[in-house]
C-alpha positions in Angstrom: 0.0 0.0 0.0 1.2 3.5 -0.8 1.1 6.4 1.6 -1.1 9.3 0.4 0.9 12.4 -0.6 -2.1 14.6 -1.5 -3.8 15.5 1.9 -6.2 18.2 0.8 -7.3 20.5 -2.0 -9.2 23.8 -2.0 -10.4 26.1 -4.7 -11.0 29.8 -4.6 -12.9 31.3 -7.5 -13.0 35.0 -8.2 -14.7 36.7 -11.2 -12.5 38.3 -13.8 -13.4 41.8 -14.9 -10.8 41.9 -17.7 -12.7 39.8 -20.3 -15.3 42.3 -21.5 -18.6 40.7 -22.2 -17.3 37.2 -21.5 -16.7 37.3 -17.7 -14.6 34.3 -16.9 -13.6 33.0 -13.4 -10.1 33.1 -12.0 -9.1 29.9 -10.1 -6.6 29.4 -7.3 -6.2 25.7 -6.7 -4.3 24.9 -3.5 -3.0 21.4 -3.1 -1.8 20.2 0.4 1.0 17.7 0.2 2.7 15.7 2.9 5.2 13.3 1.2 6.9 10.6 3.4 10.2 11.5 1.6 11.7 14.3 -0.4 10.1 14.8 -3.8 12.9 15.9 -6.2 11.6 17.9 -9.2 7.9 17.0 -8.5 5.3 17.0 -11.2 1.8 18.1 -10.1 -1.1 17.6 -12.5 -4.7 18.8 -12.2 -7.6 17.8 -14.4 -11.1 19.2 -14.5 -14.0 16.9 -15.4 -17.7 17.6 -15.8 -20.5 15.6 -14.1 -20.6 12.9 -16.8 -16.8 12.3 -16.6 -15.7 14.2 -19.7 -12.2 15.6 -19.2 -12.4 19.4 -19.9 -8.8 20.5 -19.4 -5.5 19.7 -17.7 -2.9 21.7 -16.0 0.6 20.6 -14.9 3.7 22.4 -13.9 5.6 20.4 -16.6 3.1 21.6 -19.2 3.8 25.2 -18.1 7.5 24.7 -18.3 7.8 25.3 -14.5 10.2 23.1 -12.5 9.0 23.1 -8.9 11.4 23.2 -5.9 11.9 20.0 -4.1 9.2 19.3 -1.6 9.9 18.0 1.9 7.3 17.7 4.6 3.9 19.4 4.6 3.7 21.8 1.7 1.0 23.8 -0.1 1.4 24.1 -3.9 -0.8 26.7 -5.6 -1.9 26.7 -9.2 -3.4 29.9 -10.5 -5.6 29.6 -13.6 -6.8 33.0 -15.0 -9.9 33.4 -17.1 -11.1 29.8 -17.3 -14.2 30.1 -19.6 -16.4 27.4 -18.1 -20.1 27.5 -18.7 -22.6 27.0 -15.8 -22.4 23.6 -14.3 -20.8 21.3 -11.8 -17.2 20.2 -12.2 -14.7 17.9 -10.4 -11.0 18.2 -9.8 -8.5 15.4 -10.0 -5.0 15.9 -8.7 -1.9 13.7 -9.3 1.7 13.8 -8.0 4.6 12.2 -9.8 8.3 12.4 -10.4 10.2 12.6 -13.7 11.1 8.9 -13.5 8.2 7.6 -11.5 5.2 8.8 -13.4 2.5 8.5 -10.7 3.1 8.5 -7.0 -0.4 9.5 -5.8 -3.7 10.5 -7.4 -6.9 11.8 -5.9 -10.0 11.6 -8.2 -13.0 13.9 -7.8 -11.2 15.3 -4.8 -13.4 18.4 -4.8 -16.4 19.6 -6.8 -17.3 23.2 -7.6 -20.2 24.9 -9.3 -20.1 27.7 -11.9 -23.3 29.7 -11.5 -25.4 31.0 -14.3 -24.5 34.6 -15.0 -26.9 37.4 -15.9 -25.8 37.8 -19.5 -27.9 36.4 -22.4 -25.2 34.0 -23.4 -25.4 32.1 -20.1 -29.2 32.1 -20.3 -29.1 30.5 -23.8 -26.2 28.1 -23.3 -25.5 25.4 -20.8 -22.6 23.0 -20.4 -25.0 20.1 -20.8 -26.0 20.9 -24.3 -23.3 23.2 -25.7 -20.1 21.9 -24.2 -18.4 23.1 -21.1 -16.3 26.0 -22.4 -17.4 29.4 -23.7 -14.9 30.9 -26.0 -15.0 34.2 -27.8 -15.6 34.2 -31.5 -15.8 36.9 -34.2 -18.4 36.6 -36.9 -18.7 38.2 -40.3 -21.3 38.3 -43.1 
């Protein structure tokens, strides 16, 4: 049996005011880790899934070109995701921890759920994640 490394996850969502008509939430995902040994060059991965299990997106320090400091003992790792354009709905976070030569040391699935509430703009009233997909992206139209 393996010893859990991920001991907790929290999400803080704030609304962005920088996106004009398409207001998108900013996410701060905090991952509590308590490894039983030093993690050299850890790789932290996060995925977001919708309520029917579709993977919406993934984040990882290795995808961002960021090499994290070694982790020893209880540590909080923060991942900031600006302007994530999710449509109203319920979503789940999965978190994984690995090392460059040991792909997966620990994973927590559906570790936390969060809701994106329907906004007051017409786009949110007409669209929902269930029928139109989970992400609202800006588009430009011409005739």
